[in-house]
C-alpha positions as MATLAB code, in Angstrom:
seq = 'MRIQQFLVLGALALVFLLYTTYHQQHRLSHALHFDRIVRDDHRIIAHNRMDWHAVWTAARASGSEEEFTAAMRGSAYGGADNTIKLQRNADSPSCPPQRECPACAPAITATTSATAGTLSTAPRPDIPINTAAGADGAARTGSSGVTGSHSWRSFVVNGQAPQISKALAQSVAKNGAVIVTWANFALWDFVKTWIFHAKDVGLDNYMVGAMDAQIGRELVAADVPCFAMYQSGSNHSGVGSDHLQWGGEAFHKMGRQKITLAQMFLGLGMDLLLVDVDAVLLGDVMEYFGRYPQADILVTSDQLASTIDPGDPGLELPDKAQSPMNIGLMFFRYSDRTVNFVDSWLNAINADPKYWDQNAFNDLARQGWDPVSKVHPNQKRVFMGANGTLGVGVLPVASFSGGHTFYVQRLYEVQRVKPYAVHCTFQYGANPGKRNRLREAMLFDDPPSYYMDDSFVSVELRKVPSATWPEHSAKNSSAMKRYHFRGLDMQLGAVWQAMRVAAVTNRSVIIPKLACYCDKYWTELDQCRVPGATQTRIPFLCPMDHVLDPIFMDDGASDFKVRWREHSFLENPRCPDWVKRSRVTFYSSATATRPVERWVVQEGGLVVLLPTNLTDGDIREMLKPYYAFKVWHIKEPEKFFGGFDDKKLAAAVESRIEHLQPVMPPDPAPPPPPLANSTAPVPVQTAGHDGTVDASTNTATTGVATTNEVTGTNAQTGSSTAALPER';
ca = [
     -76.109  -15.414   18.666;
     -76.265  -15.558   14.853;
     -75.559  -11.812   14.630;
     -72.496  -12.233   16.813;
     -71.233  -15.048   14.563;
     -71.649  -12.833   11.491;
     -69.744  -10.033   13.229;
     -66.911  -12.381   14.170;
     -66.711  -13.754   10.621;
     -66.763  -10.223    9.204;
     -63.980   -9.134   11.534;
     -61.897  -12.164   10.555;
     -62.427  -11.424    6.860;
     -61.372   -7.800    7.362;
     -58.241   -8.873    9.235;
     -57.414  -11.363    6.471;
     -57.885   -8.705    3.781;
     -55.708   -6.218    5.647;
     -53.073   -8.840    6.258;
     -52.887   -9.986    2.626;
     -52.736   -6.378    1.422;
     -49.982   -5.545    3.886;
     -48.150   -8.804    3.150;
     -48.077   -8.072   -0.585;
     -46.854   -4.530   -0.031;
     -44.276   -5.603    2.525;
     -43.070   -8.555    0.465;
     -42.629   -6.515   -2.691;
     -40.818   -3.629   -1.047;
     -38.807   -5.852    1.264;
     -37.469   -7.806   -1.726;
     -35.707   -4.716   -3.009;
     -35.044   -2.988    0.313;
     -32.682   -5.724    1.432;
     -30.440   -5.790   -1.610;
     -32.395   -8.290   -3.717;
     -31.188   -8.152   -7.306;
     -33.567   -7.926  -10.254;
     -32.173  -10.076  -13.069;
     -33.592   -9.941  -16.559;
     -31.906  -10.778  -19.861;
     -28.461  -10.862  -18.178;
     -28.981   -7.366  -16.764;
     -28.173   -6.827  -13.111;
     -29.627   -3.805  -11.354;
     -28.753   -2.991   -7.748;
     -31.378   -0.965   -5.861;
     -29.462    0.037   -2.758;
     -30.089    3.779   -3.212;
     -33.830    3.746   -3.946;
     -36.387    6.126   -2.492;
     -38.044    3.555   -0.240;
     -41.165    5.648    0.282;
     -41.637    5.479   -3.474;
     -40.969    1.720   -3.380;
     -43.718    1.258   -0.809;
     -46.083    3.401   -2.854;
     -45.398    1.357   -5.973;
     -45.897   -1.883   -4.051;
     -49.249   -0.638   -2.795;
     -50.335    0.462   -6.262;
     -49.137   -2.519   -8.309;
     -51.544   -5.304   -9.095;
     -48.927   -8.054   -9.240;
     -45.295   -8.749   -8.510;
     -44.491   -8.747  -12.229;
     -46.092   -5.343  -12.617;
     -44.186   -4.026   -9.615;
     -40.757   -5.295  -10.716;
     -41.317   -3.952  -14.224;
     -42.063   -0.537  -12.763;
     -39.029   -0.659  -10.504;
     -36.805   -1.777  -13.387;
     -37.874    1.268  -15.308;
     -37.115    3.397  -12.286;
     -33.653    1.871  -12.021;
     -32.826    2.901  -15.566;
     -34.369    6.265  -14.838;
     -34.820    7.160  -18.522;
     -31.644    9.240  -18.214;
     -29.950    8.188  -21.430;
     -30.654    8.235  -25.150;
     -30.726    4.461  -25.582;
     -33.655    3.453  -23.396;
     -36.759    5.602  -23.717;
     -39.404    4.832  -21.141;
     -42.894    5.791  -22.265;
     -44.460    7.958  -19.594;
     -48.083    7.587  -20.490;
     -51.016    5.306  -19.942;
     -49.846    2.924  -22.675;
     -46.439    2.297  -21.136;
     -45.979   -1.396  -20.320;
     -43.433   -0.425  -17.652;
     -45.757    1.788  -15.670;
     -49.324    1.008  -14.596;
     -51.747    3.744  -15.731;
     -52.843    6.336  -13.212;
     -50.676    4.890  -10.497;
     -47.902    6.341   -8.371;
     -44.538    4.748   -9.062;
     -40.977    6.034   -9.444;
     -40.825    5.092  -13.136;
     -43.756    7.424  -13.848;
     -42.062   10.392  -12.184;
     -40.416   13.057  -14.369;
     -36.766   12.408  -15.171;
     -34.442   13.972  -12.597;
     -31.766   16.299  -13.883;
     -28.591   16.377  -11.817;
     -27.219   19.793  -10.954;
     -23.841   20.892   -9.752;
     -23.643   21.848   -6.116;
     -20.338   22.280   -4.419;
     -21.963   22.529   -1.029;
     -24.130   19.453   -1.479;
     -21.315   17.446   -2.986;
     -23.356   16.290   -5.996;
     -22.066   15.727   -9.484;
     -23.270   17.206  -12.715;
     -24.196   14.744  -15.456;
     -23.873   17.523  -18.003;
     -20.646   17.359  -20.029;
     -17.959   19.958  -19.620;
     -18.156   22.134  -22.716;
     -14.707   21.428  -24.101;
     -14.566   17.661  -23.469;
     -16.538   15.160  -25.554;
     -18.699   12.681  -23.693;
     -17.250    9.181  -23.751;
     -20.232    7.254  -22.440;
     -19.872    3.516  -22.837;
     -22.919    1.330  -22.903;
     -23.594   -1.566  -20.606;
     -23.964   -5.141  -21.745;
     -27.506   -4.516  -22.895;
     -26.545   -1.428  -24.863;
     -27.793    0.981  -22.215;
     -25.588    3.764  -20.944;
     -26.171    4.139  -17.208;
     -25.622    6.786  -14.598;
     -25.655    6.796  -10.852;
     -28.826    7.717   -8.984;
     -29.458   11.351   -9.908;
     -25.739   11.810  -10.483;
     -25.055   11.389   -6.749;
     -22.399    8.944   -5.615;
     -23.807    5.695   -4.253;
     -21.636    3.143   -2.485;
     -23.043    0.287   -4.563;
     -24.427    1.972   -7.668;
     -21.351    0.920   -9.620;
     -22.612   -2.663   -9.381;
     -25.310   -1.935  -11.927;
     -22.537   -2.059  -14.543;
     -21.302   -5.518  -13.534;
     -22.105   -8.362  -15.913;
     -21.595  -12.021  -15.010;
     -19.318  -11.163  -12.089;
     -16.699   -9.504  -14.300;
     -15.154   -6.077  -13.854;
     -17.025   -3.655  -16.158;
     -15.458   -1.520  -18.858;
     -14.929    2.095  -17.858;
     -17.509    4.676  -18.840;
     -18.459    8.185  -17.804;
     -21.523    6.849  -16.030;
     -19.507    4.233  -14.121;
     -16.916    6.806  -13.045;
     -19.606    9.256  -11.970;
     -21.308    6.589   -9.884;
     -18.175    6.543   -7.710;
     -16.916   10.131   -7.964;
     -17.299   12.730   -5.238;
     -17.227   16.458   -5.882;
     -16.209   15.708   -9.447;
     -13.101   13.721   -8.417;
     -12.195   10.047   -8.445;
      -9.251    8.172   -6.887;
      -7.798    5.390   -9.024;
      -5.280    2.633   -8.408;
      -4.718   -0.539  -10.399;
      -3.142   -3.974   -9.976;
      -2.951   -7.515  -11.229;
      -3.806  -10.574   -9.148;
      -0.249  -10.979   -7.833;
      -0.857   -7.766   -5.839;
      -4.309   -8.652   -4.501;
      -3.107   -8.364   -0.890;
      -1.698   -4.902   -1.664;
      -5.096   -3.915   -3.076;
      -6.862   -5.007    0.104;
      -4.370   -3.024    2.196;
      -4.788    0.021   -0.043;
      -8.587   -0.140    0.272;
      -8.390   -0.617    4.038;
      -6.488    2.638    4.468;
      -8.606    4.579    1.985;
     -11.719    3.629    3.955;
      -9.966    4.225    7.262;
      -9.363    7.896    6.410;
     -12.899    8.382    5.071;
     -12.208    8.214    1.322;
     -14.815    6.278   -0.649;
     -14.609    7.751   -4.152;
     -12.057    5.215   -5.359;
     -11.883    2.678   -8.162;
      -9.444   -0.159   -8.812;
      -8.352   -1.008  -12.329;
      -8.234   -4.775  -12.859;
      -5.233   -5.712  -14.991;
      -6.353   -9.320  -15.385;
      -9.646  -11.182  -15.237;
      -8.773  -13.018  -12.027;
      -8.394   -9.899   -9.911;
     -11.424   -8.456  -11.692;
     -13.563  -11.287  -10.346;
     -12.077  -10.889   -6.864;
     -12.788   -7.157   -6.845;
     -16.404   -7.652   -7.873;
     -16.899  -10.421   -5.297;
     -15.395   -8.162   -2.601;
     -17.724   -5.300   -3.598;
     -14.826   -3.029   -4.608;
     -15.647   -0.429   -7.308;
     -13.548   -1.496  -10.268;
     -13.137   -1.462  -14.026;
     -11.430   -3.758  -16.520;
      -8.055   -2.885  -18.017;
      -7.475   -6.214  -19.754;
      -9.833   -6.053  -22.727;
      -9.373   -2.699  -24.374;
      -6.918    0.108  -25.069;
      -3.982    0.417  -27.395;
      -1.638    0.557  -24.386;
      -2.864   -2.676  -22.830;
      -0.029   -3.939  -20.626;
      -0.577   -7.634  -21.196;
       1.034   -8.348  -17.823;
      -1.349  -11.089  -16.717;
      -1.642  -12.098  -13.069;
       2.049  -12.681  -12.235;
       4.600  -10.428  -10.519;
       6.209   -7.614  -12.487;
       9.956   -7.131  -12.549;
      10.934   -3.511  -11.959;
      12.354   -2.041  -15.157;
      11.217   -4.966  -17.320;
       9.259   -4.774  -20.557;
       5.898   -5.364  -18.857;
       6.790   -2.738  -16.252;
       7.331   -0.108  -18.955;
       4.117   -1.142  -20.705;
       2.272   -0.744  -17.416;
       3.674    2.796  -17.166;
       2.107    3.643  -20.486;
      -1.180    2.241  -19.289;
      -0.932    4.470  -16.205;
      -0.788    7.573  -18.389;
      -3.620    6.192  -20.497;
      -5.683    6.080  -17.303;
      -4.917    9.743  -16.638;
      -5.887   10.632  -20.202;
      -9.068    8.585  -19.984;
     -10.405   10.010  -16.729;
      -9.493   13.556  -17.670;
     -11.328   12.863  -20.923;
     -14.420   12.226  -18.818;
     -14.073   15.739  -17.412;
     -13.061   14.604  -13.910;
     -10.380   15.480  -11.390;
      -8.173   12.448  -10.782;
      -5.899   11.176   -8.035;
      -3.764    8.432   -9.586;
      -2.014    6.294   -6.956;
       0.249    3.259   -7.227;
      -1.141    0.345   -5.244;
       1.989    0.285   -3.032;
       1.340    3.884   -1.964;
      -1.097    3.754    0.951;
      -3.186    6.756    2.010;
      -2.874    7.770    5.664;
      -4.915   10.988    5.660;
      -7.598   12.894    3.778;
      -5.454   13.724    0.783;
      -8.368   15.231   -1.142;
      -8.805   17.879    1.548;
      -5.096   18.657    1.305;
      -5.197   19.013   -2.483;
      -8.097   21.418   -2.113;
      -5.754   23.883   -0.393;
      -3.929   24.473   -3.685;
      -6.463   25.284   -6.411;
      -3.687   27.052   -8.340;
      -1.995   23.711   -9.151;
      -3.008   21.760  -12.238;
      -0.889   18.839  -11.031;
       0.341   17.949   -7.543;
       3.005   15.247   -7.412;
       5.271   13.488   -4.918;
       9.047   13.671   -5.031;
      12.180   11.591   -4.529;
      13.641   14.522   -2.585;
      15.347   13.080    0.513;
      15.267   16.185    2.723;
      12.580   18.736    3.410;
      13.022   22.211    1.943;
      10.683   23.850    4.464;
      10.831   24.576    8.172;
       9.599   22.064   10.782;
       5.889   22.477   11.402;
       5.234   23.873    7.907;
       2.645   21.585    6.255;
       2.816   23.279    2.851;
       4.302   22.351   -0.517;
       8.049   22.063   -1.010;
       9.894   25.147   -2.257;
      10.233   24.839   -6.060;
      13.723   26.332   -6.237;
      15.066   23.853   -3.665;
      13.060   20.668   -4.324;
      14.752   19.812   -7.592;
      15.047   16.037   -7.187;
      13.048   13.924   -9.656;
       9.316   14.106   -9.120;
       7.850   10.664   -8.421;
       4.675    9.791  -10.317;
       3.554    7.127   -7.838;
       1.004    9.604   -6.456;
      -0.311   12.375   -8.716;
      -3.339   14.622   -8.505;
      -4.656   16.010  -11.799;
      -7.065   18.932  -11.620;
      -9.216   18.948  -14.743;
      -8.450   21.775  -17.183;
      -7.490   22.171  -20.819;
      -3.919   22.718  -19.631;
      -3.838   19.415  -17.790;
      -5.444   17.525  -20.673;
      -2.949   18.918  -23.178;
       0.021   18.087  -20.939;
      -1.089   14.481  -20.417;
      -1.644   14.081  -24.167;
       1.912   15.316  -24.789;
       3.271   13.029  -22.084;
       1.639    9.949  -23.589;
       2.755   10.876  -27.090;
       6.349   11.262  -25.879;
       6.649    7.788  -24.367;
       4.703    6.113  -27.166;
       7.253    7.543  -29.580;
      10.101    5.856  -27.675;
       9.437    2.428  -26.047;
      12.529    2.855  -23.815;
      11.483    6.253  -22.469;
      10.568    5.738  -18.791;
       7.256    7.388  -17.955;
       8.666    9.121  -14.863;
      11.651   10.531  -16.746;
       9.341   11.774  -19.470;
       7.130   13.508  -16.914;
      10.078   15.292  -15.319;
      11.486   16.327  -18.681;
       8.181   17.761  -19.906;
       7.044   19.317  -16.616;
      10.366   21.155  -16.155;
      10.729   22.204  -19.752;
      11.520   25.913  -19.825;
      10.886   26.315  -16.095;
      12.357   28.862  -13.738;
      11.483   27.930  -10.125;
      12.289   31.454   -8.917;
      10.594   33.771  -11.385;
       8.119   31.470  -13.180;
       5.743   30.681  -10.322;
       2.011   31.118   -9.946;
       1.184   34.739   -9.096;
      -1.134   33.679   -6.277;
       0.912   30.765   -4.919;
       4.714   30.959   -4.970;
       5.085   27.264   -4.202;
       3.387   26.296   -7.468;
       5.813   26.636  -10.360;
       4.758   27.161  -13.952;
       6.126   24.199  -15.888;
       5.820   22.844  -19.420;
       7.011   26.122  -20.900;
       4.815   28.155  -18.580;
       1.583   26.319  -19.453;
       1.088   24.132  -16.352;
       0.885   24.832  -12.608;
       2.863   22.144  -10.760;
       3.239   21.674   -7.002;
       5.702   19.321   -5.280;
       3.992   17.660   -2.319;
       5.893   17.816    1.005;
       8.181   14.812    1.332;
       7.625   14.566    5.089;
       3.857   14.154    4.668;
       3.721   12.439    1.254;
       6.667   10.161    1.885;
       8.749    7.725   -0.063;
      10.306    4.622    1.435;
      13.400    6.418    2.697;
      11.797    9.532    4.155;
       9.144    7.449    5.927;
      10.831    4.225    7.086;
      14.469    5.269    7.504;
      14.301    8.976    8.330;
      10.786    9.078    9.831;
      10.776   12.595    8.456;
       7.206   13.283    9.540;
       8.521   13.099   13.120;
      11.498   15.347   12.371;
       9.308   17.914   10.584;
       6.441   17.551   13.083;
       3.777   17.168   10.406;
       0.933   14.780    9.707;
       1.684   11.855    7.359;
      -0.769   11.706    4.444;
       0.708    8.908    2.322;
       3.668    6.551    2.084;
       4.971    5.016   -1.122;
       7.141    1.881   -0.950;
      10.173    3.231   -2.787;
      13.891    3.099   -1.905;
      13.556   -0.435   -0.585;
      15.081   -3.815   -1.350;
      13.584   -7.270   -1.765;
      10.953   -6.479   -4.439;
       7.359   -7.126   -3.328;
       8.299   -9.220   -0.258;
      10.402   -6.253    0.862;
       7.488   -3.890    0.366;
       5.151   -6.131    2.341;
       7.644   -6.342    5.166;
       8.148   -2.547    5.237;
       4.389   -2.028    5.533;
       4.179   -4.720    8.203;
       7.014   -3.158   10.195;
       5.035    0.101   10.182;
       1.907   -1.894   11.152;
       0.190   -0.756    7.951;
      -0.305   -4.045    6.080;
      -3.802   -5.493    6.363;
      -3.010   -9.133    7.027;
      -5.766  -11.661    7.777;
      -6.146  -12.978   11.346;
      -4.429  -16.224   10.339;
      -1.151  -14.320    9.909;
      -1.121  -13.713   13.655;
      -2.712  -16.900   14.949;
      -1.776  -19.849   12.735;
       1.883  -20.203   13.691;
       4.194  -20.264   16.701;
       7.176  -17.992   17.156;
      10.708  -17.571   18.470;
      11.952  -14.190   19.655;
      15.349  -13.300   21.114;
      16.880  -10.681   23.356;
      19.788   -8.733   21.877;
      22.585   -9.017   24.447;
      25.308   -7.295   22.402;
      24.585   -4.124   20.481;
      26.651   -1.216   19.115;
      26.602    1.839   21.320;
      28.465    4.703   19.629;
      26.875    8.120   19.679;
      26.633   10.120   16.471;
      29.509   12.450   17.448;
      31.702    9.393   18.076;
      30.616    7.675   14.890;
      30.873   10.713   12.628;
      34.421   11.406   13.819;
      35.611    8.313   11.927;
      36.541    8.307    8.276;
      34.230    6.620    5.767;
      35.966    3.234    5.845;
      35.934    3.050    9.625;
      32.274    4.128    9.775;
      31.370    1.350    7.369;
      33.308   -1.290    9.322;
      31.693   -0.166   12.565;
      28.263   -0.536   10.983;
      28.904   -4.062    9.706;
      30.562   -5.212   12.906;
      27.574   -3.860   14.821;
      25.263   -5.850   12.558;
      27.329   -9.008   13.175;
      26.979   -8.551   16.925;
      23.216   -8.220   16.698;
      22.701  -10.934   14.095;
      24.461  -13.493   16.264;
      21.242  -13.682   18.276;
      19.123  -13.861   15.130;
      21.100  -16.846   13.819;
      20.426  -18.635   17.114;
      16.724  -17.910   16.739;
      16.783  -19.383   13.235;
      18.464  -22.550   14.505;
      15.829  -22.988   17.208;
      13.067  -22.225   14.699;
      14.417  -24.939   12.393;
      14.345  -27.484   15.212;
      10.865  -26.571   16.444;
       9.188  -25.552   13.151;
       8.486  -22.002   14.308;
       8.675  -18.552   12.751;
      11.374  -16.072   13.810;
      10.340  -12.650   15.079;
      13.117  -10.405   13.776;
      14.299   -8.091   16.587;
      14.782   -4.359   16.228;
      18.233   -3.868   14.727;
      20.311   -0.690   14.913;
      21.947    0.588   11.724;
      24.904    2.979   11.732;
      25.055    3.324    7.934;
      22.400    3.606    5.271;
      22.125    1.259    2.302;
      22.375    2.571   -1.218;
      23.898    1.699   -4.569;
      26.334    4.609   -4.596;
      28.957    5.842   -2.139;
      27.489    7.272    1.058;
      28.137   10.662    2.609;
      29.057   10.050    6.269;
      26.992    6.864    6.182;
      23.986    8.751    4.786;
      22.493    8.534    1.321;
      23.635   11.687   -0.500;
      21.000   14.352    0.103;
      19.417   12.600    3.100;
      20.869   15.113    5.526;
      18.075   14.693    8.074;
      18.757   10.988    8.671;
      19.300   10.338   12.369;
      22.059    7.792   13.079;
      21.733    5.205   14.454;
      18.313    4.384   13.036;
      15.979    1.401   13.212;
      17.013   -0.818   10.301;
      14.338   -1.852    7.846;
      14.826   -5.609    7.634;
      15.585   -5.474    3.903;
      18.664   -3.347    4.680;
      20.114   -6.300    6.592;
      18.258   -9.519    5.685;
      16.947   -9.615    2.135;
      13.413  -11.089    2.308;
      13.961  -12.924   -0.975;
      16.951  -14.747    0.548;
      14.871  -16.041    3.469;
      13.095  -18.758    1.512;
      14.646  -19.032   -1.949;
      16.281  -22.165   -3.339;
      19.696  -21.615   -1.738;
      18.895  -24.136    1.028;
      16.307  -26.741    1.956;
      15.661  -24.796    5.160;
      13.313  -21.904    4.454;
      12.957  -19.253    7.130;
       9.495  -18.189    8.156;
       9.594  -14.827    9.855;
       7.565  -12.010   11.338;
       8.481   -8.332   11.491;
       9.935   -6.687   14.612;
       6.621   -4.940   15.409;
       4.581   -8.154   15.182;
       3.700   -8.395   18.880;
       3.099   -4.627   19.117;
       0.526   -4.644   16.339;
      -3.085   -4.111   17.508;
      -4.105   -6.697   14.911;
      -2.224   -9.367   16.869;
      -4.675  -10.855   19.401;
      -3.930  -10.354   23.077;
      -4.153  -14.079   23.732;
      -1.261  -14.647   21.333;
       0.825  -12.009   23.116;
       0.018  -13.528   26.512;
       0.861  -17.055   25.386;
       4.546  -16.545   26.095;
       7.309  -18.326   27.965;
      10.747  -16.806   28.612;
      13.810  -19.066   28.627;
      16.939  -18.304   30.649;
      20.104  -20.409   30.450;
      21.785  -21.435   33.696;
      25.144  -23.179   34.027;
      23.890  -24.940   37.181;
      20.564  -26.180   35.803;
      20.261  -29.816   34.752;
      16.569  -29.788   33.925;
      13.878  -27.174   33.262;
      12.977  -25.167   36.375;
       9.821  -23.040   36.240;
       9.385  -19.682   37.918;
       6.764  -16.981   37.754;
       8.421  -13.599   37.191;
       6.166  -10.568   37.063;
       8.724   -8.405   35.292;
       8.963  -10.907   32.440;
       5.204  -10.987   32.044;
       4.587  -14.532   33.169;
       6.269  -17.909   33.059;
      10.078  -18.111   33.118;
      11.955  -21.389   32.648;
      15.603  -21.925   33.613;
      17.333  -24.356   31.255;
      20.757  -25.950   30.968;
      23.107  -24.143   28.613;
      24.094  -25.221   25.107;
      21.100  -27.403   24.284;
      21.284  -29.581   21.182;
      18.337  -30.069   18.843;
      17.614  -33.381   20.587;
      17.647  -31.691   24.014;
      15.230  -29.026   22.801;
      12.775  -31.558   21.402;
      12.848  -33.611   24.597;
      13.118  -31.010   27.387;
      10.789  -28.388   25.944;
       7.840  -30.596   25.014;
       5.727  -29.138   27.866;
       6.087  -25.668   26.340;
       5.209  -26.356   22.708;
       1.690  -25.006   23.226;
       3.010  -21.526   24.016;
       2.754  -19.281   20.954;
       5.882  -17.250   21.766;
       9.201  -18.588   22.994;
      11.366  -15.681   24.097;
      15.047  -16.593   24.509;
      16.710  -14.261   26.968;
      20.342  -15.334   26.432;
      20.494  -16.736   22.901;
      24.291  -17.100   22.834;
      24.015  -19.649   25.687;
      20.810  -21.357   24.582;
      21.744  -23.458   21.556;
      24.828  -25.656   21.496;
      24.662  -27.510   18.182;
      22.853  -30.051   16.018;
      22.695  -33.790   16.420;
      20.987  -33.947   13.007;
      23.842  -33.224   10.572;
      21.576  -32.911    7.529;
      19.470  -30.279    9.265;
      22.628  -28.553   10.448;
      23.955  -28.282    6.894;
      20.673  -26.824    5.614;
      20.393  -24.263    8.412;
      24.013  -23.122    8.262;
      23.787  -22.846    4.483;
      20.782  -20.552    4.852;
      22.535  -18.412    7.464;
      25.593  -18.063    5.248;
      23.297  -17.051    2.371;
      21.705  -14.352    4.541;
      24.932  -12.991    6.054;
      25.339   -9.298    5.134;
      28.443   -8.677    3.069;
      30.357   -5.459    3.393;
      31.045   -3.968   -0.042;
      34.611   -2.921   -0.762;
      35.722    0.645   -0.490;
      35.786    2.573   -3.734;
      39.021    2.593   -5.681;
      41.630    5.068   -4.400;
      41.849    8.366   -6.255;
      44.091    8.457   -9.357;
      47.630    9.845   -8.944;
      47.968   13.594   -9.441;
      48.757   14.993  -12.851;
      52.430   15.693  -13.641;
      52.012   19.446  -13.338;
      50.014   19.261  -10.120;
      51.490   20.463   -6.864;
      48.862   18.845   -4.618;
      50.370   16.346   -2.139;
      49.481   12.671   -2.502;
      47.578   11.475    0.607;
      49.282    8.759    2.614;
      47.012    5.752    3.191;
      47.593    2.518    5.016;
      45.721   -0.723    4.599;
      43.602   -1.852    7.509;
      43.747   -5.400    8.900;
      40.602   -6.330    6.946;
      41.927   -5.105    3.624;
      40.119   -1.769    3.560;
      41.915    1.514    3.111;
      41.964    3.501    6.303;
      43.999    6.347    7.725;
      43.812    4.763   11.152;
      43.593    1.001   11.583;
      42.418    1.128   15.185;
      39.098    2.969   14.845;
      36.860    0.166   13.646;
      35.674   -0.907   17.085;
      35.482    2.454   18.807;
      32.293    2.662   20.818;
      31.225   -0.940   20.183;
      30.567   -3.311   23.051;
      33.507   -5.707   22.712;
      32.642   -8.627   24.993;
      32.832  -11.838   22.920;
      32.575   -9.659   19.861;
      31.294  -11.457   16.799;
      33.294  -10.238   13.831;
      31.942  -12.394   11.034;
      34.548  -13.177    8.397;
      32.178  -12.819    5.443;
      30.949   -9.440    6.560;
      34.447   -8.067    6.836;
      36.248   -9.509    3.854;
      33.595  -10.363    1.299;
      32.630   -8.131   -1.561;
      29.410   -7.715   -3.467;
      27.479   -5.160   -5.395;
      24.270   -4.112   -3.646;
      21.080   -4.770   -5.575;
      19.237   -1.724   -6.818;
      16.360   -0.714   -4.572;
      12.819   -0.323   -5.814;
      12.111    3.167   -7.130;
];
């Protein structure tokens, strides 16, 4: 019996010893394996990319937790710089003698391998190393020079965006290339959208430059690789966290900082894709750029028509794509040629504070060029610019689109090519206009609350313009313009009704799809098209900012501020199905005296017949049972609302509608009389009934549905100068 007791006690002691040994090993390795942070003297070291077999070995070998963490700290620094020198001998306080641990292993030298996708930590021979130290004076690199999704965090101090360094850039880079955008806090939602799309297409080698401390903190908290732009650099923009006005002083300063970024990253010996934060990535652009190794720089363009055949995914033809190149998306392939060009570019705009960065780029890149004879010998679509010293390629405008080629022309459909990027240019309404464009294309990454935390009014368009393009194009310019504005008036009649109902019920208006028969631009159009946009299909789906300026929806012109959603709101996969299903459709009936409910399959659910011409008091009283529905769809808006009982509310709503009403600009001045010695006949012109000059006064309504036609006095007789669109 006593022997059995001793055996039991011995077995229990062995189990306890094994358990405590395992527990220590597991506890020590587990602490780092699950993203625990070692903090010491304000240094923060993330260990997400450790060799966990080595971690377990070190845990097993270490005599204490302090000894283990000291060893792992040494491993994190890796001894790969000239500031920290880890002693690799028995006397080293960071490494227990005669024990296996990562800090005792020989330093790993990164090698270049195109197939493995690793980065070389060795400097390129003709570029000096610009390695900035961390807060503790230690220059740091990524794990063995290989990109790690969180290794950039080792440079973060006190939750602030770190200063840029070669080691920080290399911790993010992939195949020697990094993608960079930048923003201040006013554009934080644009940054989140930009990151969403970069991740969605499989790009993870990006960094965001923080232009103010507030967005820097947000980027770090959101685990977005970032660097500070607000503490250093002679071209610091000083823009702070507020919105930038296009063309303003801060805007031009920001342009100089953009070129400083190009100079800085090229100075680190890296390839660079520099992208404005309002240019979202829709495809693997890095793979596309790899098809053209002959180009030192690849850049987008303000060209409004493709120069290549449908189905051709290649670069634009240099001799035909001669519109200004747009620097909102630029790929720089590292070379001495590229470095020298960027240096010259920065010097040029620093010498003249009024010199726009994009104009300077075009001037320098096309200096001494000949797009026919001075092209790359191995790639005819890459022209030799900057006096023959730089290979430049113009990215296809159907795939790397601006605001007009993407939203108005939908040129990627016309050319039958894959869209790779869209830049919010050629649009109105400043940043609200850009947000709305991206939302209309279902590209903006709104939070769930955008779809769920409101209720909505939508309307059916009962009167719409119907002319075909042959009918429309047969008119002269004045008649085409009048047709377009009268067509807008017909459609907007329903929108004004929706706004009145929204004011009464405190709902947001879902803007319907509106048809445009003329483009919007700040110069005279060519057959209702922007000059050069020959591939525009008319009619086209109006971007809202062509018709209703987003800034005018909620500015100080009226106490009533319109809340709205884009026309694609209920089509967006981000909008929950339960919101889409929570819908009631209202019909107006001349015989109805009270709400009558019906279930109509074709309408997707509940239909309610209502009396016509309801006042705001009628709506509040009769429609109480339907307030819980998220979407009110009004089938016959012209019959639905009959007027306001509340005169103060009526004045505010009508003032807002008048503020939003599109105004038709006047025709250009008639041509001057012929010179005295000219024999050309003077054209005979007659004034139309609305004051415009027209050869035929009866063509304005051709092809338009004319039943109860809404003409809109302001739209026909008013005059205004269109605001310049964002470029």
